[in-house]
N, C-alpha and C positions, 0 to 999 in steps of 0.2 A: 449578508444583508440583515439588518436588525428588524424584527417584526414587532410592532407595538400592539398590545392587547388592550382594548378599551373596556372599561368597566361599565356597568349599567348606568351609572350617573353620567359618564361621558357620552354614552349613546343618547340618553335623554337630552343632554345639552345640545347635541348635534340636531336632534329632531326639533327642539324648540327654535333653533336658528332658521329652520325651513318653514315654519308655520307663522310667518309674519302676516299681519292683517292685509287682505287684498284691497281694502278700501282706503288704505293710508298711502298717499303718494309723496307727501312732503311734510317734514316736521313742523313747518311754519303754518300749515293749514290747521284751523281750529277743528278739533274732533267733535263729531256729533255724539249724542248719547248712545246711539247704536254702536259706533266705533269704540267708544270707551267700554261698553259692555263686552264687546268682542275681544278687546285687548285684555280685559281681566279674565275672560273665560279661556283664552288660548293656552295659558299656562296650565290650566287644569286638563285641557284636552291632550297635552303632551303625555299624560299618564295613560292614554289609550295604548301606547306601545307596551305597557305592562301586561296587556291582555293578549299580546302576540308573541310568537317565538322570537327570542332575541336575535338569533342568527338571521332570520328573515328580514327583520327591520333593519339590521345593520347592513345586510347585503343590498337592500333596496336603497338606503341612504348613500351607499358608496357608488352604486352603479347608475343611479338616476341622473346625476349631472353628466356622467360620461356618455351614456347612451342617448340622452336628449341634447347633447352638445350645449350644456348649461341652459337648457330650456329653449334653444333656438330651433332645433329640429329642421335643419336646412334641406334635408332630403327625405325621400320615402323610406330609406333605410333606417333613419333615426326613428321614424314613427313605428316601423315594424319591430325594431329591436326593443323599443319602449313598451309596446303592447306585449311582446313576448316576456319582458321582465315583469310586468304587472300580472300576466297570467301565471307565470312561474311562482310568484310570491303568493298569489291566491291559492294555488294548488298546495304550496308548502304549508300555509296556514291551516288549510282544510285537513291535510293528512296528518300533520303533527299534533292536531287536536285529539287524535286517537292513540297517541303514544302515552306511555306511563313508565314509572320507574319504581324500583324497590332496592333494598340493600340486602345483599346475600349474607351468609354466615360470617364472612370475613369483614363485613361492613362496606364492601365495595358496591358502588351504585351500578345497577343493571337496568338497561332500557328494553322495552318491549312494545309490541303493538297489540292493542285490545282487540279481541275477537269474540265471537259468540260463545266460544268454549273456555275463555279465560285470557291469559296474557301470553302472547308468543314472544319469547325472549329473542332479541335480534341476533346476538352472537351465538345463541344456542348452547352455551357452556353450562347453563343452569336451568333446571326444570323445577317449577313450582309445584308443590303438592296440590292435588285437586281441590281440597277445601280452601286453600289460600288463593289459588288461581281463580276460583269462582268469584272472588271479590273484585276482580279486574275485568269481568265480562263486559262486553259491549252493550251499551244501553241507548235508549232513544234520545236521552238528553245529550249524549255525546254528539249525535248528528246535529242537534240544535246548536250546541256550542261551536261546532265546526263551521256551520253556516254563519253564525253571528261573528265569528273570528274573521271570516272573509269580508263581511260588511264593515267591520272595524278597520281592516286594512284598507278598504276602499276609501273610508273617511280619512285615514292618515295620508293616503296617496293624493287626495284632493287638496290637502293642506300643503303639499309640496309645490313650491313655486316652479320648479323645473317641469313637472308634469302639467301644471296648469298652463304655463307659457307655451309648451310644446303643442298641445291640442287646442288651446284657446288663446292665441297670442294677442288678440285685440277684442276682449269681451266688452259688451255694452254694460251700462250701469246696472241694469236689471240682472244680467248674467253674473256680474260681480257679487251682487247680493246673494244670488242663489249658490254661488261657489263658496260662500262663507256660511250661510245659514243651514244649507242642506247637510254638509258633512258635520257641522257643529252639533246640530240637534240629533243627527244619526248617532254620533258618538255618545251623546248624553244618554239616549235611550239604550244603547248597547251597554254602557257602563252600569246603568240601573238594572239591566237584565242580569249581568254577571254578579251584581250585589245580591239580588234576590235568588238567583240560581247559580251559585258559584260552582266552578269546576273543581272536582276533588282529585283530578289527575295532575301528575307532576312529570310531564313528558319532556321530550327533547326541546331544549330552548326555553323551558319554563323553570321557575324556582324549584329546587329540590325539596323533598319532604325531609323532615328531621327524623322521621321514623325509619 
């Protein structure tokens, strides 16, 4: 069986297909200024996935339509499995925020987990010198980045039609507005946070460092 590997651009394209405006029901309806604003902003919010581990986002996009039965959630099992998926993705975003990478003497990328004493290399085949490992020590900002990553994932999940239709199949007009504005502005605030306080780690699922 042939396995296809998706690039980051393909992953972003899949995400963009899932974050269509909730207020738009028919192409014949004249869009309000709010809808036009949301339409223009959605393309930018697709870049929220850049702040999350690629594998977590891809796994969520693949399993979401399956576990939610394409958003219908006909049984309690669908709800339970969907909640488990969301919880697993949140834990993944949190834990992977503490991972980092480096290149060994042969130029091979090695991954590790940041600790208070330095970097714990996952495969254990390489040991960093104490002075080098000190630069990978766990810091307070790492916990903040981890929490913000979970919030970013929550915003991405709320843009997913399968998740919204599963837990809120018939939302009122007020609820529809909240389902759009809350994750939208949450994503904007989180993006600004990462711009002001960028993460210097290049962990599992994140872009690799050139060094």
